[in-house]
VMD Tcl script that builds the backbone (N, CA, C; Angstrom):
set m [mol new atoms 246]
animate dup $m
set s [atomselect $m all]
$s set {name element resname resid chain x y z} {
  {N N MET 1 A 0.809 -1.183 0.000}
  {CA C MET 1 A 0.000 0.000 0.000}
  {C C MET 1 A 0.864 1.263 0.000}
  {N N GLU 2 A 2.059 1.191 0.564}
  {CA C GLU 2 A 2.930 2.353 0.625}
  {C C GLU 2 A 3.300 2.850 -0.761}
  {N N VAL 3 A 3.568 1.932 -1.675}
  {CA C VAL 3 A 3.935 2.315 -3.031}
  {C C VAL 3 A 2.781 3.046 -3.688}
  {N N MET 4 A 1.569 2.547 -3.471}
  {CA C MET 4 A 0.401 3.147 -4.080}
  {C C MET 4 A 0.229 4.593 -3.628}
  {N N GLU 5 A 0.489 4.892 -2.378}
  {CA C GLU 5 A 0.315 6.237 -1.863}
  {C C GLU 5 A 1.338 7.205 -2.448}
  {N N GLN 6 A 2.490 6.710 -2.864}
  {CA C GLN 6 A 3.518 7.575 -3.412}
  {C C GLN 6 A 3.238 7.917 -4.871}
  {N N GLU 7 A 2.532 7.062 -5.569}
  {CA C GLU 7 A 2.216 7.318 -6.960}
  {C C GLU 7 A 1.193 8.433 -7.056}
  {N N LYS 8 A 1.193 9.103 -8.202}
  {CA C LYS 8 A 0.204 10.139 -8.438}
  {C C LYS 8 A -0.671 9.715 -9.600}
  {N N LEU 9 A -1.891 10.188 -9.569}
  {CA C LEU 9 A -2.781 9.972 -10.695}
  {C C LEU 9 A -2.576 11.127 -11.669}
  {N N THR 10 A -2.381 10.811 -12.928}
  {CA C THR 10 A -2.261 11.868 -13.923}
  {C C THR 10 A -3.632 12.499 -14.130}
  {N N ARG 11 A -3.642 13.694 -14.690}
  {CA C ARG 11 A -4.926 14.352 -14.979}
  {C C ARG 11 A -5.773 13.493 -15.901}
  {N N GLY 12 A -5.127 12.888 -16.895}
  {CA C GLY 12 A -5.855 12.036 -17.834}
  {C C GLY 12 A -6.457 10.819 -17.165}
  {N N THR 13 A -5.715 10.225 -16.241}
  {CA C THR 13 A -6.216 9.057 -15.517}
  {C C THR 13 A -7.386 9.447 -14.627}
  {N N LYS 14 A -7.266 10.581 -13.926}
  {CA C LYS 14 A -8.370 11.057 -13.081}
  {C C LYS 14 A -9.624 11.290 -13.915}
  {N N LYS 15 A -9.447 11.942 -15.057}
  {CA C LYS 15 A -10.589 12.236 -15.931}
  {C C LYS 15 A -11.203 10.944 -16.461}
  {N N LEU 16 A -10.370 9.989 -16.833}
  {CA C LEU 16 A -10.848 8.706 -17.336}
  {C C LEU 16 A -11.659 7.972 -16.272}
  {N N ILE 17 A -11.169 7.945 -15.049}
  {CA C ILE 17 A -11.890 7.271 -13.961}
  {C C ILE 17 A -13.210 7.981 -13.693}
  {N N GLN 18 A -13.196 9.325 -13.663}
  {CA C GLN 18 A -14.437 10.064 -13.420}
  {C C GLN 18 A -15.441 9.824 -14.540}
  {N N THR 19 A -14.976 9.786 -15.786}
  {CA C THR 19 A -15.857 9.495 -16.915}
  {C C THR 19 A -16.471 8.112 -16.769}
  {N N ALA 20 A -15.653 7.136 -16.386}
  {CA C ALA 20 A -16.151 5.769 -16.197}
  {C C ALA 20 A -17.193 5.725 -15.085}
  {N N ILE 21 A -16.944 6.428 -13.985}
  {CA C ILE 21 A -17.911 6.470 -12.881}
  {C C ILE 21 A -19.226 7.077 -13.361}
  {N N ASP 22 A -19.131 8.146 -14.149}
  {CA C ASP 22 A -20.330 8.811 -14.662}
  {C C ASP 22 A -21.112 7.933 -15.630}
  {N N GLU 23 A -20.428 7.017 -16.322}
  {CA C GLU 23 A -21.072 6.211 -17.361}
  {C C GLU 23 A -21.551 4.833 -16.911}
  {N N VAL 24 A -21.160 4.381 -15.716}
  {CA C VAL 24 A -21.643 3.068 -15.266}
  {C C VAL 24 A -23.121 3.163 -14.905}
  {N N LYS 25 A -23.775 1.999 -14.850}
  {CA C LYS 25 A -25.197 1.949 -14.522}
  {C C LYS 25 A -25.441 2.572 -13.152}
  {N N PRO 26 A -26.578 3.256 -13.008}
  {CA C PRO 26 A -26.912 3.822 -11.694}
  {C C PRO 26 A -26.876 2.740 -10.613}
  {N N GLY 27 A -26.304 3.087 -9.486}
  {CA C GLY 27 A -26.178 2.142 -8.384}
  {C C GLY 27 A -24.851 1.407 -8.369}
  {N N TYR 28 A -24.076 1.526 -9.442}
  {CA C TYR 28 A -22.786 0.833 -9.534}
  {C C TYR 28 A -21.605 1.806 -9.486}
  {N N GLU 29 A -21.855 3.052 -9.122}
  {CA C GLU 29 A -20.809 4.075 -9.122}
  {C C GLU 29 A -19.669 3.780 -8.159}
  {N N ASN 30 A -19.908 2.950 -7.151}
  {CA C ASN 30 A -18.866 2.602 -6.184}
  {C C ASN 30 A -18.324 1.191 -6.384}
  {N N ASN 31 A -18.753 0.521 -7.444}
  {CA C ASN 31 A -18.314 -0.842 -7.731}
  {C C ASN 31 A -17.051 -0.779 -8.587}
  {N N ARG 32 A -15.926 -1.062 -7.970}
  {CA C ARG 32 A -14.648 -0.904 -8.666}
  {C C ARG 32 A -14.515 -1.822 -9.877}
  {N N TYR 33 A -15.179 -2.971 -9.867}
  {CA C TYR 33 A -15.097 -3.891 -11.006}
  {C C TYR 33 A -15.909 -3.374 -12.194}
  {N N GLU 34 A -17.052 -2.763 -11.925}
  {CA C GLU 34 A -17.844 -2.146 -12.995}
  {C C GLU 34 A -17.088 -0.957 -13.588}
  {N N ILE 35 A -16.461 -0.178 -12.728}
  {CA C ILE 35 A -15.680 0.970 -13.191}
  {C C ILE 35 A -14.490 0.495 -14.019}
  {N N CYS 36 A -13.840 -0.566 -13.586}
  {CA C CYS 36 A -12.708 -1.138 -14.317}
  {C C CYS 36 A -13.141 -1.580 -15.716}
  {N N ALA 37 A -14.268 -2.263 -15.793}
  {CA C ALA 37 A -14.784 -2.717 -17.092}
  {C C ALA 37 A -15.107 -1.531 -17.990}
  {N N LYS 38 A -15.670 -0.481 -17.415}
  {CA C LYS 38 A -16.019 0.711 -18.196}
  {C C LYS 38 A -14.759 1.420 -18.681}
  {N N ILE 39 A -13.722 1.476 -17.848}
  {CA C ILE 39 A -12.454 2.081 -18.266}
  {C C ILE 39 A -11.884 1.315 -19.457}
  {N N ALA 40 A -11.898 -0.011 -19.378}
  {CA C ALA 40 A -11.396 -0.833 -20.486}
  {C C ALA 40 A -12.183 -0.549 -21.763}
  {N N GLU 41 A -13.489 -0.438 -21.635}
  {CA C GLU 41 A -14.349 -0.151 -22.791}
  {C C GLU 41 A -14.020 1.220 -23.389}
  {N N ILE 42 A -13.864 2.214 -22.537}
  {CA C ILE 42 A -13.573 3.573 -23.003}
  {C C ILE 42 A -12.238 3.633 -23.734}
  {N N VAL 43 A -11.186 3.057 -23.159}
  {CA C VAL 43 A -9.871 3.146 -23.807}
  {C C VAL 43 A -9.820 2.324 -25.093}
  {N N GLU 44 A -10.561 1.222 -25.152}
  {CA C GLU 44 A -10.611 0.448 -26.397}
  {C C GLU 44 A -11.270 1.250 -27.507}
  {N N GLU 45 A -12.295 2.030 -27.168}
  {CA C GLU 45 A -12.973 2.863 -28.162}
  {C C GLU 45 A -12.112 4.054 -28.566}
  {N N ARG 46 A -11.375 4.584 -27.620}
  {CA C ARG 46 A -10.621 5.818 -27.827}
  {C C ARG 46 A -9.303 5.593 -28.570}
  {N N TYR 47 A -8.630 4.500 -28.287}
  {CA C TYR 47 A -7.302 4.233 -28.854}
  {C C TYR 47 A -7.295 2.871 -29.539}
  {N N GLU 48 A -6.351 2.685 -30.460}
  {CA C GLU 48 A -6.236 1.378 -31.104}
  {C C GLU 48 A -4.778 1.042 -31.396}
  {N N GLY 49 A -4.514 -0.244 -31.532}
  {CA C GLY 49 A -3.185 -0.727 -31.891}
  {C C GLY 49 A -2.098 -0.311 -30.924}
  {N N PHE 50 A -0.972 0.119 -31.503}
  {CA C PHE 50 A 0.176 0.521 -30.686}
  {C C PHE 50 A -0.146 1.748 -29.842}
  {N N ASN 51 A -1.024 2.608 -30.348}
  {CA C ASN 51 A -1.413 3.790 -29.584}
  {C C ASN 51 A -2.117 3.383 -28.291}
  {N N LEU 52 A -2.919 2.329 -28.338}
  {CA C LEU 52 A -3.588 1.824 -27.133}
  {C C LEU 52 A -2.550 1.363 -26.114}
  {N N ASP 53 A -1.606 0.558 -26.562}
  {CA C ASP 53 A -0.552 0.072 -25.661}
  {C C ASP 53 A 0.239 1.230 -25.054}
  {N N TYR 54 A 0.573 2.196 -25.895}
  {CA C TYR 54 A 1.338 3.356 -25.424}
  {C C TYR 54 A 0.558 4.132 -24.362}
  {N N GLN 55 A -0.707 4.414 -24.638}
  {CA C GLN 55 A -1.520 5.197 -23.704}
  {C C GLN 55 A -1.719 4.463 -22.379}
  {N N LEU 56 A -1.966 3.161 -22.453}
  {CA C LEU 56 A -2.149 2.389 -21.222}
  {C C LEU 56 A -0.875 2.391 -20.382}
  {N N LYS 57 A 0.260 2.245 -21.045}
  {CA C LYS 57 A 1.535 2.257 -20.323}
  {C C LYS 57 A 1.796 3.631 -19.721}
  {N N ARG 58 A 1.524 4.670 -20.473}
  {CA C ARG 58 A 1.745 6.042 -20.011}
  {C C ARG 58 A 0.891 6.363 -18.783}
  {N N MET 59 A -0.351 5.875 -18.771}
  {CA C MET 59 A -1.256 6.141 -17.651}
  {C C MET 59 A -1.109 5.123 -16.523}
  {N N GLY 60 A -0.301 4.081 -16.751}
  {CA C GLY 60 A -0.121 3.056 -15.724}
  {C C GLY 60 A -1.341 2.163 -15.579}
  {N N LEU 61 A -2.016 1.899 -16.696}
  {CA C LEU 61 A -3.242 1.098 -16.688}
  {C C LEU 61 A -3.092 -0.148 -17.554}
  {N N GLU 62 A -1.948 -0.792 -17.473}
  {CA C GLU 62 A -1.653 -1.916 -18.359}
  {C C GLU 62 A -2.343 -3.213 -17.965}
  {N N THR 63 A -2.673 -3.383 -16.702}
  {CA C THR 63 A -3.292 -4.630 -16.245}
  {C C THR 63 A -4.554 -4.319 -15.447}
  {N N THR 64 A -5.385 -5.337 -15.278}
  {CA C THR 64 A -6.582 -5.175 -14.453}
  {C C THR 64 A -6.187 -4.757 -13.046}
  {N N LYS 65 A -5.140 -5.365 -12.525}
  {CA C LYS 65 A -4.672 -5.023 -11.176}
  {C C LYS 65 A -4.285 -3.552 -11.088}
  {N N SER 66 A -3.566 -3.056 -12.083}
  {CA C SER 66 A -3.140 -1.654 -12.038}
  {C C SER 66 A -4.330 -0.705 -12.182}
  {N N ILE 67 A -5.321 -1.087 -12.986}
  {CA C ILE 67 A -6.531 -0.262 -13.115}
  {C C ILE 67 A -7.261 -0.207 -11.777}
  {N N LEU 68 A -7.415 -1.353 -11.126}
  {CA C LEU 68 A -8.098 -1.394 -9.827}
  {C C LEU 68 A -7.337 -0.581 -8.778}
  {N N GLU 69 A -6.014 -0.624 -8.809}
  {CA C GLU 69 A -5.217 0.178 -7.873}
  {C C GLU 69 A -5.446 1.667 -8.096}
  {N N LYS 70 A -5.503 2.087 -9.364}
  {CA C LYS 70 A -5.743 3.501 -9.674}
  {C C LYS 70 A -7.146 3.912 -9.236}
  {N N ILE 71 A -8.119 3.032 -9.416}
  {CA C ILE 71 A -9.479 3.319 -8.951}
  {C C ILE 71 A -9.480 3.486 -7.435}
  {N N ASP 72 A -8.793 2.598 -6.731}
  {CA C ASP 72 A -8.703 2.695 -5.272}
  {C C ASP 72 A -8.052 4.015 -4.851}
  {N N MET 73 A -6.982 4.397 -5.542}
  {CA C MET 73 A -6.322 5.670 -5.246}
  {C C MET 73 A -7.280 6.830 -5.457}
  {N N TYR 74 A -8.019 6.774 -6.557}
  {CA C TYR 74 A -8.975 7.837 -6.872}
  {C C TYR 74 A -10.017 7.951 -5.769}
  {N N PHE 75 A -10.601 6.815 -5.366}
  {CA C PHE 75 A -11.606 6.844 -4.302}
  {C C PHE 75 A -11.004 7.380 -3.007}
  {N N TYR 76 A -9.803 6.945 -2.678}
  {CA C TYR 76 A -9.167 7.375 -1.433}
  {C C TYR 76 A -8.912 8.880 -1.425}
  {N N LYS 77 A -8.417 9.395 -2.557}
  {CA C LYS 77 A -8.030 10.803 -2.602}
  {C C LYS 77 A -9.185 11.753 -2.881}
  {N N TYR 78 A -10.164 11.329 -3.689}
  {CA C TYR 78 A -11.158 12.284 -4.178}
  {C C TYR 78 A -12.594 11.993 -3.765}
  {N N VAL 79 A -12.883 10.795 -3.302}
  {CA C VAL 79 A -14.271 10.456 -2.998}
  {C C VAL 79 A -14.507 10.291 -1.505}
  {N N LYS 80 A -13.493 10.009 -0.736}
  {CA C LYS 80 A -13.669 9.675 0.680}
  {C C LYS 80 A -14.353 10.770 1.486}
  {N N ASN 81 A -14.170 12.019 1.113}
  {CA C ASN 81 A -14.737 13.118 1.890}
  {C C ASN 81 A -16.036 13.661 1.316}
  {N N SER 82 A -16.538 13.036 0.250}
  {CA C SER 82 A -17.762 13.576 -0.341}
  {C C SER 82 A -19.000 12.945 0.218}
}
mol reanalyze $m
mol bondsrecalc $m
mol representation Tube
mol addrep $m
């Protein structure tokens, strides 16, 4: 968990997570697995081929585990006090 706290979310990653939260079915806004699936859907639509790989690596979203970690960071930093 210590490593996760030292990492920062890029503006693009924050925006992507917020977009995914806004687009999931009502009632699933706090379900990290639904948000993860929506993020995957959004980036697949937005980028393709080598550009997809590059963007995922740049944002640190290369694996399901890394996406879930970024979602957890987002909730911890931006949602906990709302």
